[in-house]
N, C-alpha and C positions, 0 to 999 in steps of 0.2 A: 504494500500500500504506500502511496505517496502522501506525505504530510507537508503542507505549505504553511509556514508561519510568518505572519507579519512581524515586524520588529517593534517599532515604537509603541509602547503601551500594551504590548502583548507578551513579548519575551525580553524586551529591553525597556528599562525604566529610567526616567530622568536623564536620558542620553548617556548613561554609564554603560560600560561593557557588560556583556552577558554574565550573570552570576554563575558560579560553579555548579550549583544544584541544577539549574536549567540545562547547562551544557552537558552534565552527566546524564540527565533524563533523555536528552536528544541523542546522545551517543548510545544509550541503551536501545532506543528505537532502531537505530541503524544496525546495532548488533543483532537485532531480531529480524533483520532483512528488509526493513522499511527504508524508503528514500525520504530524506529530509531536505526540503527546499525552503529558501528564505526569500521574502518579498518585502519591498519597502517603497515608500515615496522617495526615499533618499537615492542619490546616485550610488552606483556600486562602490565607488571609491570611499564613500562615507559610511557604507555598511561594514566594511572590513574592520575598522577600528573597534566596533562594538561587538563583533562576532568573535567567539572563541576561535583561535587560530586553526584548530583542526577542521573547522567548517568553511574555511576560505575558498576551497576548491569545489565546493558543492554548487548546485544550480542556484544562482542568485538572480533575482528579478528586481531590478531597480527602476527608479524614475517613473513609478506608476506603470510599469510594463514597457517603457520605452527602451530599456537596456536589459539584456540577458547575457549572463556569462556563466561559464563552467570551466573548471580546471585553470582558472586565471586567464581565460581567453574570452573576449567579447564574441558572442555568437550572433547577436542581433542588436542593432542600434537604429531606432526610428527617429527621424528628424523631420522638421518642417520643410516643405518644398519652398523654393525661393519666393514665389508670389504670395502665398499665405503668410509667410514670415515677414515679408515687406509690409503687408497690411497690419499685422499685429504690432510691429515696431512703430508704424505710423500712429496707431491708436495710443500706444504707450508713450509716444513722442521720444523715442530713444534714438 
């Protein structure tokens, strides 16, 4: 079975790294043959500092789904196309 865990407010609290008890529970899930996946609104680079290091190479879904990585490699990155980005920036006056 695959378990997908959101980070902030679910397994990560107050922006601090994952506590040892949660890391151990997730490791036990994996030892029983389950896949553990992490998802967050954070970009993947900001997920790594709060995840226990043993989970850094798992499937990570960041940026509300716009970034996907596994084994330290970005598998997917969704970006805005030029024209919609130009309109967004004009509205934001950037």
